[in-house]
C-alpha positions as CSV (number, residue, x, y, z in Angstrom):
1,X,2.8,-3.8,9.3
2,X,3.4,-0.8,8.2
3,X,3.6,0.4,4.2
4,X,7.1,1.5,3.3
5,X,8.3,4.9,2.7
6,X,10.1,4.2,-0.6
7,X,9.7,1.2,-2.4
8,X,11.7,-1.3,-1.6
9,X,13.1,-1.8,-5.3
10,X,13.3,1.1,-6.8
11,X,12.9,4.0,-3.9
12,X,10.1,6.1,-5.7
13,X,8.2,7.2,-1.8
14,X,4.5,5.4,-2.3
15,X,4.3,6.1,1.4
16,X,1.8,9.1,1.5
17,X,-0.2,7.0,-1.1
18,X,-1.8,4.7,1.1
19,X,-4.1,6.1,2.7
20,X,-5.5,7.3,-0.2
21,X,-5.9,3.7,-1.9
22,X,-7.0,2.1,1.0
23,X,-9.9,4.1,1.2
24,X,-10.6,3.8,-3.4
25,X,-10.4,0.1,-3.2
26,X,-13.0,0.3,0.2
27,X,-15.0,1.9,-1.9
28,X,-15.7,-0.8,-4.2
29,X,-13.4,0.9,-6.9
30,X,-10.9,-1.5,-9.1
31,X,-7.6,-1.5,-7.5
32,X,-5.9,-1.6,-11.0
33,X,-7.5,1.9,-11.9
34,X,-6.9,2.9,-8.2
35,X,-3.1,2.4,-9.2
36,X,-3.2,4.1,-12.0
37,X,-4.0,7.2,-11.1
38,X,-2.8,6.8,-8.5
39,X,0.7,6.8,-11.3
40,X,2.1,3.9,-9.6
41,X,2.9,1.9,-13.3
42,X,6.3,-0.3,-12.0
43,X,5.1,-3.5,-10.9
44,X,7.9,-3.6,-7.7
45,X,5.8,-0.5,-6.5
46,X,2.6,-2.2,-7.5
47,X,3.2,-5.5,-5.9
48,X,4.0,-3.5,-2.5
49,X,0.2,-2.1,-2.4
50,X,-1.5,-5.6,-3.3
51,X,0.8,-7.2,-0.9
52,X,0.0,-5.9,2.2
53,X,-1.1,-7.5,4.6
54,X,-3.0,-4.9,7.8
55,X,-0.9,-7.3,10.6
56,X,-0.1,-4.0,12.8
57,X,-3.2,-4.8,15.4
58,X,-1.9,-8.4,15.5
59,X,1.1,-7.3,16.4
60,X,0.0,-5.0,19.5
61,X,-1.7,-7.7,21.4
62,X,1.9,-9.1,22.6
63,X,3.3,-6.1,23.2
64,X,4.8,-6.0,26.9
């Protein structure tokens, strides 16, 4: 839904990196290279970025 501010496992702040990651991937860069450039080396942090699915628009439809 929304990218977390910190990694669930290690606690590293990652929320501020999401917009740049998304922008660069949409521009056509390789995801691995972008993650390396952003300094995300741990598997737990990388998994959050690679497994994130933007669902906020879908969920907002059901707001009363």
